[in-house]
C-alpha positions in Angstrom: 194.6 -10.2 -74.0 194.4 -8.5 -70.7 195.8 -5.3 -72.2 193.2 -5.4 -74.9 190.4 -5.8 -72.4 191.8 -3.0 -70.3 192.0 -0.8 -73.4 188.4 -1.6 -74.4 187.3 -0.9 -70.8 189.0 2.5 -70.9 187.4 3.3 -74.2 184.0 2.2 -72.9 184.4 4.4 -69.8 185.3 7.4 -72.1 182.3 6.7 -74.3 180.0 6.6 -71.3 181.5 9.9 -70.0 181.2 11.6 -73.4 177.6 10.3 -73.8 176.7 11.8 -70.4 178.1 15.1 -71.3 176.3 15.2 -74.6 173.1 14.2 -72.9 173.5 17.1 -70.5 174.4 19.5 -73.3 171.4 18.3 -75.4 169.0 18.9 -72.5 170.4 22.4 -72.0 170.1 23.2 -75.7 166.5 22.0 -75.6 165.7 24.3 -72.7 167.4 27.2 -74.5 165.4 26.5 -77.7 162.1 26.3 -75.8 162.9 29.7 -74.2 163.9 31.2 -77.5 160.7 29.9 -79.2 158.7 31.4 -76.3 160.4 34.7 -76.7 159.8 34.6 -80.4 156.1 34.1 -79.9 155.9 37.0 -77.5 157.8 39.3 -79.8 155.6 38.2 -82.7 152.5 38.9 -80.8 153.8 42.4 -79.8 154.6 43.0 -83.5 151.1 42.2 -84.6 149.7 44.4 -81.9 152.0 47.3 -82.9 151.0 46.8 -86.5 147.3 47.0 -85.7 147.8 50.1 -83.7 149.8 51.8 -86.4 147.2 50.9 -89.0 144.5 52.5 -86.8 146.6 55.6 -86.4 147.2 55.9 -90.1 143.4 55.8 -90.6 143.0 58.8 -88.4 145.5 61.0 -90.3 144.1 63.3 -92.9 144.9 62.5 -96.5 147.4 64.6 -98.4 145.7 67.5 -100.2 148.5 68.3 -102.6 
């Protein structure tokens, strides 16, 4: 009985340790995701701006006269 309780206690300690590591890793991944989403929004905005500028430039080019 004592051995079983000690084994359960060890398993519980391991579970708590793994749970803490997973919680830390999860928080890190959430931060990385937030940063990646922020970068994605910035790049998307830059892409839209570049598209608008290119469209304006294309309008200023003379048409082909072939």
